[in-house]
C-alpha positions in Angstrom: 27.1 48.0 78.4 30.7 46.6 78.1 33.0 47.1 81.1 36.8 47.5 80.6 38.7 46.4 83.7 42.2 47.7 84.0 45.1 46.2 86.0 47.9 43.7 85.7 46.6 40.7 83.9 47.6 37.1 84.6 46.4 34.4 82.2 47.6 31.0 81.2 48.4 29.6 77.7 49.4 26.2 79.0 50.1 24.1 82.1 53.0 25.3 84.2 53.5 21.8 85.6 54.3 20.7 82.1 55.7 23.9 80.6 57.1 25.8 83.5 56.3 29.4 84.4 56.5 30.4 80.8 53.0 28.9 80.4 51.7 32.1 82.1 51.0 35.4 80.3 51.5 38.6 82.2 50.5 42.0 80.9 51.9 44.7 83.2 49.3 47.3 82.1 46.6 45.1 80.8 42.8 45.0 80.6 39.9 42.6 80.4 36.8 43.6 78.4 33.6 42.1 79.8 30.3 42.0 77.9 27.2 40.0 78.4 28.7 38.0 81.2 31.6 36.8 79.1 35.1 37.9 78.5 35.1 39.7 75.1 38.8 40.5 74.9 42.1 40.5 76.9 45.1 42.6 76.0 47.0 45.8 76.7 45.1 48.6 78.4 46.0 51.1 75.7 44.9 48.9 72.8 41.6 47.9 74.4 40.7 51.5 75.5 41.3 52.7 72.0 39.3 49.9 70.4 36.4 50.3 72.9 35.9 54.0 73.6 32.3 53.5 74.8 33.1 50.9 77.4 32.7 51.7 81.1 36.2 51.8 82.6 37.1 50.3 86.0 40.7 51.0 86.8 42.1 48.6 89.5 45.5 50.3 89.4 48.3 47.8 90.1 46.0 45.0 91.3 46.5 41.7 89.6 43.5 40.6 87.5 43.1 36.8 87.1 40.3 34.3 86.9 38.3 33.9 90.1 39.4 31.0 92.3 37.9 27.6 91.9 37.4 25.6 95.1 37.0 22.0 94.0 36.0 20.3 97.2 34.1 21.8 100.2 31.4 21.1 102.7 29.3 24.2 103.0 27.2 22.7 105.9 30.4 22.7 108.0 30.8 26.4 107.8 29.8 27.0 111.4 32.2 24.3 112.8 35.4 25.3 110.9 38.5 25.3 113.1 37.1 22.9 115.7 39.9 21.6 117.9 41.8 18.5 118.1 40.2 15.5 116.3 41.3 13.2 113.6 38.9 12.2 110.8 36.6 9.6 112.3 36.3 11.4 115.7 36.0 14.7 114.0 33.0 13.5 112.0 31.3 12.1 115.0 32.1 15.0 117.3 31.5 18.0 115.1 30.3 17.2 111.5 27.4 14.8 112.0 25.7 16.8 114.8 25.9 20.0 112.8 24.7 18.3 109.6 21.6 17.0 111.3 20.4 20.6 111.6 20.1 21.0 107.9 16.7 19.2 107.8 15.5 22.7 108.7 15.4 24.6 105.4 15.7 28.0 107.1 18.8 26.9 108.9 20.3 25.6 105.6 19.4 28.8 103.8 21.2 30.9 106.4 24.2 28.7 106.3 24.4 28.9 102.5 24.2 32.7 102.6 27.0 32.9 105.1 29.1 30.4 103.1 28.9 32.3 99.9 29.5 35.7 101.6 32.7 34.2 102.9 33.8 32.5 99.7 33.2 35.6 97.6 35.0 37.8 100.1 38.0 35.6 99.5 37.8 35.7 95.7 36.3 32.3 95.1 33.8 32.3 92.2 33.2 28.6 91.7 32.6 26.0 94.5 32.0 22.3 94.5 30.3 21.3 97.7 28.9 18.3 99.5 25.5 19.2 101.0 23.9 16.9 103.6 21.5 14.0 103.2 18.6 16.5 103.3 17.3 17.7 99.9 16.6 21.1 101.7 20.4 21.5 102.0 20.9 21.2 98.2 18.0 23.6 97.4 19.5 26.1 99.8 23.0 25.8 98.3 21.9 26.1 94.7 19.4 28.8 95.5 22.0 31.1 97.2 24.5 30.5 94.4 21.9 31.2 91.7 20.9 34.5 93.3 24.5 35.6 93.2 25.1 34.5 89.6 27.8 32.1 90.7 29.0 28.9 89.0 28.3 26.2 91.7 28.4 22.4 91.7 27.1 20.2 94.5 24.9 17.4 95.5 23.0 15.5 98.3 25.5 13.6 100.5 24.3 10.0 100.6 24.9 7.7 103.7 22.8 4.6 104.5 25.2 2.5 106.7 24.9 2.4 110.5 28.3 3.9 110.8 26.5 7.2 110.3 24.1 8.3 113.0 20.4 7.5 112.6 19.4 11.1 111.9 21.8 11.2 108.9 20.9 8.0 107.2 18.9 7.5 104.0 18.5 4.3 102.1 19.9 3.0 98.8 16.5 3.7 97.2 15.9 7.1 98.7 19.5 8.2 97.9 18.8 7.3 94.2 15.4 8.8 94.1 16.2 12.0 95.9 19.5 12.5 94.0 17.7 12.0 90.7 15.0 14.4 91.6 17.5 17.1 92.7 19.6 16.4 89.5 16.5 17.0 87.4 15.6 20.1 89.3 19.0 21.9 89.3 21.5 20.4 86.8 22.1 22.9 84.0 20.0 25.7 85.5 21.8 28.9 84.9 25.4 28.2 86.1 24.6 25.2 88.3 25.7 21.6 88.0 24.6 18.6 90.0 27.2 16.2 91.4 26.4 12.7 92.4 27.7 12.5 96.0 28.3 9.3 98.1 30.1 10.6 101.1 32.6 7.7 101.2 32.5 4.0 101.3 32.5 3.6 105.1 29.1 5.3 105.4 27.4 3.6 102.4 26.4 0.0 101.9 27.4 -1.8 98.7 23.7 -1.5 97.7 23.8 2.3 98.0 27.1 2.6 96.1 25.6 0.4 93.3 22.4 2.6 93.2 24.5 5.8 92.8 26.7 4.1 90.3 23.6 3.3 88.3 22.4 6.9 88.5 25.8 8.1 87.3 25.6 5.7 84.4 22.2 7.1 83.5 23.6 10.7 83.8 27.2 10.6 82.6 27.0 14.4 82.0 27.2 14.8 85.8 30.3 14.6 87.9 30.6 12.3 90.9 32.4 13.2 94.0 33.6 11.2 97.0 36.5 10.8 99.4 39.5 8.4 98.9 42.4 7.4 101.1 42.5 10.4 103.4 43.9 8.7 106.6 45.6 5.4 107.4 43.0 4.4 110.0 40.2 5.3 107.5 41.7 2.8 105.0 41.8 0.1 107.7 38.2 0.9 108.4 37.3 0.5 104.7 39.1 -2.9 104.6 37.2 -4.1 107.6 33.9 -3.1 105.9 34.7 -4.3 102.4 36.9 -7.4 103.0 36.6 -8.6 99.4 37.9 -5.3 97.9 41.4 -5.2 96.4 41.9 -1.7 97.9 39.9 1.4 98.8 39.4 2.5 95.2 38.0 -0.9 94.4 35.0 -0.2 96.7 34.0 2.5 94.2 35.2 0.7 91.0 33.1 -2.4 91.8 29.9 -0.3 92.0 30.3 1.9 88.9 31.8 4.8 90.7 35.2 5.1 88.9 35.4 7.2 85.8 36.7 10.3 84.0 34.1 12.5 85.7 35.0 11.3 89.2 36.4 13.8 91.8 38.3 11.9 94.5 39.1 14.1 97.5 42.4 13.8 99.4 43.9 10.7 97.7 47.0 10.8 100.0 47.8 7.1 100.7 47.2 5.5 97.3 48.3 2.0 96.3 50.1 1.5 93.0 47.1 -0.2 91.5 44.9 2.7 92.5 47.2 5.2 90.9 47.3 3.1 87.7 43.5 2.9 87.5 42.9 6.6 88.3 45.3 7.6 85.6 43.9 5.1 83.1 40.3 6.4 83.4 41.3 10.0 83.5 39.9 10.7 87.0 40.6 13.9 89.0 42.2 14.1 92.4 41.4 17.0 94.7 44.2 18.2 96.9 43.0 19.7 100.2 46.2 20.8 102.0 44.9 22.8 105.0 42.6 19.9 105.8 45.3 17.3 105.4 47.5 19.2 107.9 44.7 20.3 110.3 43.3 16.8 110.7 46.7 15.1 110.5 46.0 13.1 107.4 49.3 13.2 105.6 51.1 14.8 102.7 49.7 14.6 99.1 52.2 13.5 96.5 51.8 16.4 94.0 55.0 15.7 92.2 54.5 12.0 91.7 50.8 12.2 90.8 51.2 15.0 88.3 54.1 13.2 86.6 51.7 10.3 86.1 49.5 12.7 84.2 46.7 12.8 86.8 44.4 15.9 86.8 44.7 17.6 90.2 42.4 20.3 91.6 42.9 22.4 94.7 40.4 22.9 97.5 39.7 24.3 100.9 37.7 21.3 102.2 36.0 23.6 104.6 35.2 22.9 107.5 37.9 20.2 107.9 40.1 22.6 106.1 41.0 25.6 108.3 40.4 28.5 105.9 37.9 29.7 103.3 40.8 31.4 101.5 42.3 29.9 98.4 45.4 32.1 99.1 45.9 30.2 102.3 45.2 27.0 100.5 47.9 27.7 98.0 50.3 28.5 100.9 49.5 25.2 102.5 50.0 23.4 99.1 53.4 25.0 98.9 54.3 23.9 102.5 53.1 20.3 101.8 55.2 20.3 98.7 58.2 21.4 100.6 57.7 18.5 103.0 57.5 16.2 100.1 60.6 17.6 98.5 58.7 19.2 95.6 58.1 22.9 96.3 55.5 24.4 93.9 56.3 27.5 91.9 53.9 30.5 92.3 52.8 29.9 88.7 51.8 26.3 89.6 50.0 27.4 92.7 47.9 30.1 91.0 47.2 27.7 88.1 46.0 25.0 90.5 43.6 27.5 92.2 42.2 28.5 88.8 42.7 26.6 85.6 43.9 23.5 87.2 40.8 23.1 89.3 38.6 24.0 86.4 40.3 21.3 84.3 39.7 18.8 87.1 36.0 19.6 86.9 35.9 19.4 83.1 35.2 23.1 82.9 38.5 24.5 81.6 36.7 25.9 78.5 34.3 27.9 80.7 36.1 29.1 83.8 39.5 29.4 85.4 41.3 31.6 82.9 41.2 35.0 81.2 40.5 34.5 77.5 38.0 35.5 75.0 34.7 33.6 75.3 35.3 32.5 78.9 32.8 33.2 81.6 33.6 36.6 83.2 34.6 35.4 86.7 37.5 37.6 87.8 39.3 38.5 91.0 41.5 41.6 91.5 44.2 40.9 94.0 46.1 43.7 95.8 49.8 42.7 96.0 50.5 45.1 98.8 47.5 44.5 101.1 49.3 44.6 104.4 52.5 46.4 105.5 54.4 43.0 105.8 53.4 42.0 102.3 53.9 45.5 100.8 57.5 45.8 102.1 58.4 42.4 100.7 56.7 42.9 97.3 58.5 46.2 96.9 61.8 44.3 96.7 60.5 41.9 94.0 62.4 41.5 90.8 59.6 39.9 88.7 55.9 39.0 88.9 56.4 35.8 90.8 58.5 37.4 93.5 55.8 40.1 93.8 53.0 37.6 93.9 54.5 35.0 96.3 54.2 37.1 99.5 50.5 37.4 98.9 50.2 33.7 98.4 52.0 33.0 101.6 50.6 35.8 103.8 47.5 37.1 102.1 43.9 36.8 103.2 40.6 38.4 102.3 42.2 41.9 102.6 44.1 41.2 99.4 40.9 40.6 97.4 40.1 44.1 96.1 37.2 43.1 93.8 35.3 40.1 92.5 33.2 39.7 89.4 30.9 36.6 88.9 29.4 36.1 85.5 30.4 39.7 84.7 28.6 41.2 87.7 30.5 42.9 90.5 30.2 40.7 93.5 32.7 42.4 95.9 
């Protein structure tokens, strides 16, 4: 049975970073026709109601209908330690992250954490996530199993660490990282809406041998993405230089081992050298901006203006639990604030695009998710633009869509998420 969802409709016909706000398409009284898990039509409510009289109608009133949010970098095993006080990256990992991740050898613990994680992301309107799991295969099975049950598009992989900079209980080997990653890839990649991502945590916790093994796996499976961290903090970069003294720069520790390419997702990428920017742009890699994490852990300010001018693909992400919110609304707000500090404030059209189509493009999935258009997967979020008294009174004074939407970007939370559809099924 087809479902016709009514509301304001926001879609994109282009990239607002290149074309400005005019790249967006707004239908004040619009509709989205969903059938068989896909979007069958997008247009005016009157026209689609007339053309599809037998469809079930769901009227969301003045709510804004858009593609569901795409969180391009997260750590679901850190759900329970989000908002832990007062540490920078290396201390934060040792104090909070690594002790928590050790618990994921217990499959029941991992399954409970995955269920909690997806409950939280769906409640915030996120319909696609890209997560690091832990070194334990059980953590990957739990993540994909919970996503599959909900009909979500989810990407993720076993986090690999074999260097003694990681605690003994969280180390694998170059061979076991390769073998287990390959087995998980063969088990999950392409099942329903799931995709495996080859996942070395970052150079400081992997030996050159392990990076080479994962580079070889990626070469054997170029259909998969690869995710890692890059140039998040200044002291991290110094750490990398001490561990890889022959490397030209941080990126070279990946490039030398087959871990630089168009399907690479490089989280943070704040303190990049000119050569690194050149190479990332040359190969068509994607950078993932994690603004709440970058401010919470004191990492620095991502250069959105400079990097997008170079043509680099940029996705947006919560980076939970280093990031301080499961909400992509809060993440957009933080991206705006970071942009202000860099002298490049982002327009609401750019922020919404980053959280949907921009992140989808960074993942190579722009033809499947991240927009409202015929043939796309039916992942939708309905956003209430008057979800709290403070937001409502500001939005009431708006002169156009962007002025009405911006208060929700800056002050909204899960209360603004009225409904969520994942693969055409109501999820919230």
